[in-house]
SERO-562312 format. One line per field, with one value per residue (C-alpha): residue in one letter; residue number from 1; x, y, z. Coordinates in steps of 0.02 Angstrom, whole numbers. Layout:
# SERO-562312
code (A;...)
pos (NUM;...)
east (X;...)
north (Y;...)
up (Z;...)
//
This chain:
# SERO-562312
code (X;X;X;X;X;X;X;X;X;X;X;X;X;X;X;X;X;X;X;X;X;X;X;X;X;X;X;X;X;X;X;X;X;X;X;X;X;X;X;X;X;X;X;X;X;X;X;X;X;X;X;X;X;X;X;X;X;X;X;X;X;X;X;X;X;X;X;X;X;X;X;X;X;X;X;X;X;X;X;X;X;X;X;X;X;X;X;X;X;X;X;X;X;X;X;X;X;X;X;X;X;X;X;X;X;X;X;X;X;X;X;X;X;X;X;X;X;X;X;X;X;X;X;X;X;X;X;X;X;X;X;X;X;X;X;X)
pos (1;2;3;4;5;6;7;8;9;10;11;12;13;14;15;16;17;18;19;20;21;22;23;24;25;26;27;28;29;30;31;32;33;34;35;36;37;38;39;40;41;42;43;44;45;46;47;48;49;50;51;52;53;54;55;56;57;58;59;60;61;62;63;64;65;66;67;68;69;70;71;72;73;74;75;76;77;78;79;80;81;82;83;84;85;86;87;88;89;90;91;92;93;94;95;96;97;98;99;100;101;102;103;104;105;106;107;108;109;110;111;112;113;114;115;116;117;118;119;120;121;122;123;124;125;126;127;128;129;130;131;132;133;134;135;136)
east (5805;5828;5706;5771;5793;5591;5547;5456;5501;5403;5400;5360;5273;5296;5138;5158;4984;4895;4762;4662;4616;4596;4686;4760;4643;4771;4885;4931;5050;4997;5151;5080;5242;5137;5271;5406;5416;5344;5414;5256;5259;5434;5359;5522;5484;5303;5309;5432;5381;5465;5576;5644;5837;5785;5665;5755;5879;5756;5671;5831;5893;5754;5798;5644;5616;5803;5720;5569;5660;5779;5624;5522;5644;5666;5492;5496;5617;5577;5369;5452;5570;5407;5290;5412;5437;5233;5248;5150;5226;5190;5174;5129;5189;5084;5168;5060;5083;4949;4935;5051;5170;5342;5353;5310;5381;5545;5531;5475;5607;5731;5631;5641;5827;5881;5768;5845;6003;5949;5919;5742;5625;5545;5401;5370;5200;5167;4971;4969;5122;5043;4928;4932;4864;4746;4874;5005)
north (3035;3214;3344;3372;3198;3163;3345;3311;3385;3545;3549;3741;3802;3983;4055;4248;4300;4472;4553;4608;4433;4382;4314;4141;4042;3897;4018;3997;4152;4323;4448;4627;4672;4833;4937;4900;5005;4944;4903;4924;5114;5106;5073;4977;4856;4847;4709;4588;4476;4467;4311;4446;4493;4671;4675;4572;4723;4833;4772;4729;4907;4933;4915;4878;4759;4656;4685;4641;4476;4478;4506;4352;4238;4242;4222;4096;3983;3984;3954;3793;3746;3766;3678;3509;3514;3512;3381;3466;3445;3576;3762;3871;4091;4177;4351;4466;4617;4750;4625;4444;4499;4612;4642;4452;4366;4407;4429;4226;4177;4253;4195;3994;4015;4053;3934;3809;3866;3825;3661;3671;3587;3737;3746;3873;3920;4105;4103;4279;4297;4260;4376;4485;4705;4769;4940;4840)
up (6479;6536;6476;6318;6262;6313;6218;6064;5891;5819;5655;5606;5470;5426;5317;5250;5188;5138;5280;5138;5093;5295;5422;5396;5451;5543;5608;5773;5796;5660;5645;5559;5467;5391;5488;5350;5248;5058;4885;4822;4800;4754;4554;4486;4631;4601;4497;4581;4768;4906;4817;4698;4740;4749;4836;4976;4950;5000;5099;5228;5215;5336;5501;5548;5460;5522;5699;5665;5590;5734;5892;5796;5777;5964;5994;5872;5943;6120;6058;6001;6146;6239;6130;6112;6319;6313;6205;6017;5867;5773;5766;5657;5628;5502;5418;5367;5252;5155;4998;5060;4877;4952;5136;5234;5105;5132;5332;5295;5212;5343;5451;5399;5370;5553;5590;5477;5522;5721;5695;5692;5548;5423;5287;5231;5108;5025;5015;4907;4843;4642;4661;4545;4604;4487;4521;4411)
//
């Protein structure tokens, strides 16, 4: 049996959250997406979430978002292989932005899509996507 054949299959959980509501207690890795331009400050996008196409397109048009996705995807792929080699069966990544409704949601969805294309089992949770900002 080769090393790859004996590796444990790792289930990856990717979670979006808002830093203003606190860090997720069970996150193994935390990624900060607050360097990506914020759709909250675009009045016509503010009430939408990262699950809406207009917000997704706005966020992904930012080079910083695309670079963050690329780098995080590489880290997640590498980590999941190494965790599996060590017999660990789950790995959790949390991606945060200020409120957890826009940037982190888009990035988590993009990461999940890439990981699934790699054949990795992924579950997605958007912890704060439905928490409305009182300024809306």
